[in-house]
TORPA-4810 file (N, C-alpha, C, O; in nm, 3 decimals):
<nodes>
NODE_1_0.085_-0.118_0.000_0.000_0.000_0.000_0.089_0.124_0.000_0.178_0.137_0.083_M
NODE_2_0.064_0.214_-0.092_0.141_0.338_-0.102_0.096_0.435_0.007_-0.023_0.443_0.040_A
NODE_3_0.192_0.508_0.062_0.161_0.607_0.165_0.084_0.724_0.106_0.104_0.761_-0.010_L
NODE_4_-0.004_0.780_0.185_-0.085_0.893_0.140_-0.039_1.025_0.202_-0.102_1.128_0.180_R
NODE_5_0.069_1.023_0.280_0.122_1.146_0.337_0.172_1.237_0.226_0.215_1.190_0.120_F
NODE_6_0.167_1.368_0.250_0.232_1.461_0.158_0.382_1.435_0.168_0.437_1.426_0.278_Q
NODE_7_0.446_1.424_0.055_0.586_1.384_0.055_0.672_1.499_0.006_0.643_1.561_-0.096_V
NODE_8_0.779_1.526_0.080_0.874_1.625_0.037_0.978_1.564_-0.055_0.985_1.442_-0.071_G
NODE_9_1.056_1.650_-0.115_1.159_1.604_-0.208_1.262_1.513_-0.143_1.312_1.421_-0.207_G
NODE_10_1.293_1.537_-0.017_1.395_1.458_0.050_1.354_1.311_0.061_1.437_1.222_0.041_A
NODE_11_1.227_1.285_0.092_1.182_1.146_0.103_1.183_1.078_-0.033_1.221_0.961_-0.043_L
NODE_12_1.144_1.149_-0.136_1.147_1.093_-0.271_1.291_1.065_-0.313_1.320_0.960_-0.370_L
NODE_13_1.381_1.157_-0.283_1.523_1.136_-0.314_1.575_1.012_-0.242_1.644_0.929_-0.301_D
NODE_14_1.543_1.001_-0.114_1.585_0.887_-0.033_1.536_0.756_-0.094_1.611_0.659_-0.103_F
NODE_15_1.412_0.755_-0.134_1.355_0.634_-0.193_1.422_0.598_-0.325_1.455_0.481_-0.348_L
NODE_16_1.444_0.696_-0.411_1.509_0.670_-0.540_1.651_0.617_-0.518_1.691_0.519_-0.581_V
NODE_17_1.726_0.681_-0.431_1.862_0.635_-0.403_1.861_0.494_-0.345_1.948_0.413_-0.378_L
NODE_18_1.764_0.465_-0.260_1.754_0.332_-0.201_1.726_0.225_-0.306_1.785_0.117_-0.302_S
NODE_19_1.639_0.255_-0.400_1.610_0.160_-0.507_1.733_0.138_-0.593_1.764_0.025_-0.629_I
NODE_20_1.803_0.246_-0.625_1.921_0.234_-0.712_2.039_0.167_-0.643_2.133_0.124_-0.709_L
NODE_21_2.035_0.159_-0.512_2.141_0.087_-0.439_2.144_-0.059_-0.482_2.249_-0.123_-0.480_R
NODE_22_2.028_-0.113_-0.522_2.019_-0.253_-0.566_2.069_-0.273_-0.707_2.094_-0.387_-0.749_R
NODE_23_2.084_-0.164_-0.783_2.131_-0.175_-0.921_2.072_-0.067_-1.009_1.974_-0.002_-0.972_G
NODE_24_2.131_-0.049_-1.123_2.085_0.052_-1.218_1.943_0.022_-1.262_1.901_-0.094_-1.266_D
NODE_25_1.869_0.127_-1.296_1.731_0.108_-1.341_1.693_0.222_-1.435_1.749_0.331_-1.428_A
NODE_26_1.597_0.195_-1.523_1.547_0.300_-1.611_1.420_0.359_-1.552_1.361_0.303_-1.459_Y
NODE_27_1.379_0.472_-1.607_1.272_0.552_-1.549_1.144_0.480_-1.519_1.088_0.496_-1.411_G
NODE_28_1.094_0.399_-1.612_0.967_0.331_-1.591_0.975_0.236_-1.471_0.884_0.232_-1.388_Y
NODE_29_1.082_0.162_-1.463_1.099_0.069_-1.350_1.108_0.145_-1.219_1.047_0.105_-1.119_I
NODE_30_1.183_0.255_-1.218_1.191_0.337_-1.097_1.053_0.387_-1.056_1.016_0.383_-0.939_L
NODE_31_0.977_0.435_-1.154_0.842_0.484_-1.125_0.756_0.375_-1.062_0.688_0.400_-0.963_T
NODE_32_0.760_0.256_-1.118_0.679_0.146_-1.065_0.721_0.109_-0.924_0.637_0.084_-0.838_Q
NODE_33_0.851_0.106_-0.899_0.898_0.070_-0.764_0.864_0.179_-0.663_0.822_0.149_-0.551_E
NODE_34_0.883_0.304_-0.700_0.849_0.415_-0.610_0.700_0.410_-0.577_0.662_0.432_-0.462_V
NODE_35_0.618_0.382_-0.675_0.472_0.379_-0.654_0.428_0.268_-0.560_0.316_0.274_-0.508_R
NODE_36_0.510_0.168_-0.537_0.473_0.066_-0.438_0.483_0.121_-0.297_0.426_0.064_-0.203_T
NODE_37_0.555_0.231_-0.281_0.577_0.291_-0.149_0.503_0.424_-0.135_0.437_0.449_-0.034_I
NODE_38_0.516_0.509_-0.237_0.459_0.643_-0.232_0.364_0.665_-0.348_0.381_0.608_-0.456_L
NODE_39_0.265_0.747_-0.326_0.170_0.784_-0.430_0.226_0.905_-0.505_0.196_1.020_-0.471_D
NODE_40_0.308_0.879_-0.608_0.369_0.987_-0.686_0.342_0.964_-0.834_0.315_0.852_-0.878_V
NODE_41_0.350_1.072_-0.908_0.331_1.064_-1.052_0.466_1.073_-1.122_0.566_1.113_-1.062_S
NODE_42_0.467_1.034_-1.249_0.590_1.047_-1.327_0.634_1.193_-1.333_0.753_1.222_-1.339_E
NODE_43_0.538_1.284_-1.333_0.572_1.426_-1.340_0.646_1.472_-1.214_0.711_1.576_-1.217_T
NODE_44_0.636_1.398_-1.105_0.714_1.427_-0.985_0.849_1.357_-0.988_0.949_1.411_-0.942_S
NODE_45_0.850_1.237_-1.043_0.972_1.157_-1.038_1.081_1.209_-1.131_1.196_1.219_-1.090_L
NODE_46_1.048_1.242_-1.253_1.152_1.281_-1.348_1.225_1.410_-1.308_1.346_1.418_-1.326_Y
NODE_47_1.156_1.512_-1.255_1.231_1.627_-1.204_1.324_1.589_-1.088_1.434_1.644_-1.075_P
NODE_48_1.279_1.495_-1.005_1.365_1.449_-0.894_1.489_1.380_-0.949_1.599_1.401_-0.899_A
NODE_49_1.473_1.298_-1.051_1.588_1.231_-1.113_1.685_1.332_-1.172_1.806_1.319_-1.156_L
NODE_50_1.632_1.434_-1.239_1.720_1.538_-1.296_1.792_1.615_-1.185_1.910_1.647_-1.199_R
NODE_51_1.722_1.644_-1.076_1.782_1.715_-0.963_1.895_1.631_-0.901_2.002_1.683_-0.870_R
NODE_52_1.869_1.502_-0.883_1.972_1.414_-0.826_2.093_1.403_-0.919_2.207_1.398_-0.872_L
NODE_53_2.068_1.399_-1.049_2.178_1.393_-1.144_2.258_1.524_-1.141_2.381_1.522_-1.139_E
NODE_54_2.187_1.636_-1.141_2.254_1.767_-1.137_2.337_1.784_-1.009_2.440_1.851_-1.010_K
NODE_55_2.290_1.722_-0.901_2.362_1.730_-0.773_2.480_1.634_-0.766_2.556_1.635_-0.669_S
NODE_56_2.497_1.551_-0.869_2.609_1.458_-0.871_2.583_1.327_-0.798_2.675_1.249_-0.776_G
NODE_57_2.456_1.302_-0.761_2.425_1.181_-0.687_2.393_1.064_-0.779_2.399_0.948_-0.738_L
NODE_58_2.358_1.095_-0.903_2.328_0.994_-1.005_2.403_1.026_-1.134_2.435_1.142_-1.161_L
NODE_59_2.430_0.923_-1.211_2.474_0.941_-1.349_2.374_0.867_-1.436_2.297_0.784_-1.389_T
NODE_60_2.376_0.899_-1.564_2.285_0.834_-1.657_2.364_0.779_-1.775_2.473_0.825_-1.808_T
NODE_61_2.306_0.680_-1.837_2.358_0.628_-1.963_2.240_0.569_-2.040_2.140_0.529_-1.981_Y
NODE_62_2.254_0.565_-2.170_2.148_0.512_-2.255_2.186_0.376_-2.309_2.303_0.349_-2.339_D
NODE_63_2.086_0.290_-2.321_2.102_0.156_-2.379_1.992_0.136_-2.481_1.876_0.166_-2.454_M
NODE_64_2.027_0.084_-2.600_1.922_0.059_-2.699_1.830_-0.054_-2.655_1.873_-0.154_-2.597_P
NODE_65_1.701_-0.035_-2.683_1.601_-0.137_-2.653_1.490_-0.126_-2.756_1.420_-0.025_-2.762_Y
NODE_66_1.473_-0.228_-2.837_1.369_-0.235_-2.939_1.365_-0.109_-3.025_1.258_-0.051_-3.047_Q
NODE_67_1.481_-0.067_-3.073_1.490_0.047_-3.163_1.486_0.184_-3.096_1.489_0.286_-3.164_G
NODE_68_1.480_0.185_-2.966_1.480_0.312_-2.891_1.587_0.305_-2.785_1.642_0.198_-2.758_R
NODE_69_1.615_0.418_-2.726_1.709_0.422_-2.614_1.633_0.429_-2.482_1.534_0.501_-2.469_N
NODE_70_1.682_0.352_-2.386_1.634_0.363_-2.249_1.741_0.436_-2.170_1.860_0.405_-2.181_R
NODE_71_1.699_0.531_-2.091_1.792_0.602_-2.004_1.796_0.533_-1.869_1.695_0.521_-1.800_R
NODE_72_1.915_0.487_-1.832_1.937_0.419_-1.704_2.001_0.516_-1.607_2.076_0.606_-1.645_Y
NODE_73_1.970_0.496_-1.480_2.023_0.578_-1.372_2.108_0.490_-1.282_2.075_0.375_-1.253_Y
NODE_74_2.221_0.548_-1.237_2.317_0.475_-1.154_2.363_0.567_-1.041_2.384_0.687_-1.061_R
NODE_75_2.378_0.509_-0.921_2.432_0.584_-0.807_2.579_0.617_-0.831_2.654_0.535_-0.883_L
NODE_76_2.619_0.735_-0.792_2.759_0.773_-0.791_2.813_0.751_-0.649_2.734_0.724_-0.558_T
NODE_77_2.943_0.761_-0.629_2.995_0.756_-0.492_2.932_0.863_-0.402_2.905_0.838_-0.285_P
NODE_78_2.909_0.982_-0.457_2.840_1.087_-0.381_2.699_1.043_-0.345_2.651_1.070_-0.235_Q
NODE_79_2.632_0.975_-0.437_2.498_0.925_-0.412_2.497_0.820_-0.303_2.406_0.816_-0.221_G
NODE_80_2.599_0.736_-0.302_2.608_0.634_-0.197_2.629_0.698_-0.061_2.573_0.653_0.039_Q
NODE_81_2.711_0.805_-0.057_2.733_0.876_0.069_2.606_0.946_0.115_2.573_0.944_0.233_A
NODE_82_2.533_1.007_0.021_2.407_1.073_0.055_2.307_0.971_0.107_2.234_0.997_0.203_A
NODE_83_2.304_0.854_0.045_2.213_0.748_0.089_2.247_0.705_0.232_2.156_0.685_0.313_L
NODE_84_2.373_0.689_0.262_2.414_0.652_0.398_2.366_0.756_0.499_2.323_0.721_0.609_A
NODE_85_2.373_0.883_0.462_2.326_0.990_0.549_2.174_0.983_0.567_2.123_0.996_0.678_D
NODE_86_2.102_0.961_0.456_1.956_0.945_0.463_1.919_0.827_0.553_1.825_0.837_0.633_Y
NODE_87_1.991_0.717_0.542_1.961_0.600_0.624_1.978_0.633_0.772_1.894_0.595_0.854_I
NODE_88_2.085_0.702_0.807_2.108_0.740_0.947_1.995_0.831_0.996_1.945_0.814_1.108_A
NODE_89_1.955_0.927_0.913_1.847_1.017_0.952_1.715_0.942_0.965_1.636_0.969_1.056_Q
NODE_90_1.691_0.847_0.875_1.568_0.768_0.879_1.561_0.686_1.008_1.457_0.680_1.074_W
NODE_91_1.671_0.625_1.043_1.673_0.543_1.166_1.643_0.629_1.289_1.573_0.585_1.380_R
NODE_92_1.697_0.751_1.292_1.671_0.840_1.404_1.524_0.883_1.405_1.460_0.886_1.510_Q
NODE_93_1.471_0.917_1.288_1.330_0.955_1.279_1.240_0.840_1.322_1.144_0.860_1.396_L
NODE_94_1.272_0.720_1.275_1.192_0.602_1.312_1.196_0.580_1.463_1.093_0.553_1.525_K
NODE_95_1.313_0.591_1.521_1.327_0.575_1.666_1.241_0.679_1.739_1.170_0.647_1.834_H
NODE_96_1.248_0.805_1.693_1.170_0.911_1.757_1.020_0.887_1.741_0.944_0.905_1.836_N
NODE_97_0.977_0.845_1.623_0.835_0.818_1.601_0.789_0.698_1.685_0.681_0.702_1.745_M
NODE_98_0.870_0.593_1.691_0.835_0.477_1.772_0.820_0.518_1.919_0.731_0.467_1.988_D
NODE_99_0.905_0.608_1.966_0.896_0.655_2.105_0.765_0.730_2.127_0.697_0.710_2.228_S
NODE_100_0.731_0.816_2.034_0.608_0.893_2.046_0.485_0.803_2.042_0.389_0.824_2.117_I
NODE_101_0.489_0.704_1.957_0.375_0.612_1.941_0.372_0.504_2.048_0.279_0.423_2.053_L
NODE_102_0.474_0.501_2.135_0.478_0.401_2.240_0.516_0.264_2.187_0.483_0.162_2.248_G
NODE_103_0.586_0.259_2.076_0.624_0.132_2.017_0.774_0.108_2.022_0.826_0.021_1.953_E
NODE_104_0.842_0.186_2.105_0.985_0.164_2.116_1.011_0.035_2.191_0.930_-0.010_2.271_D
NODE_105_1.126_-0.022_2.162_1.160_-0.150_2.224_1.192_-0.130_2.370_1.267_-0.039_2.406_E
NODE_106_1.137_-0.214_2.454_1.161_-0.203_2.598_1.289_-0.272_2.636_1.326_-0.273_2.754_A
</nodes>
């Protein structure tokens, strides 16, 4: 079930980087995977991909597929470092939310 919370750019970036940690992917696949978690449109995802690329967190390359090119996205070392930072922040946020909700580990 996709989350219905309003999502900021940072959460979308975190999700995209997390998906790409498993391997390179092209836009359609990224969109489908993101949509399993968040309710976003392609019009939100592609600007995020361009922003991440411009920031040096992703690189792109094209591969031919059935007479057309598919644009693939790959994490850079900077992207891996940013992802590690997002993961640390996520763990802290999760811990804080669990404490507020009374679900922290005793």
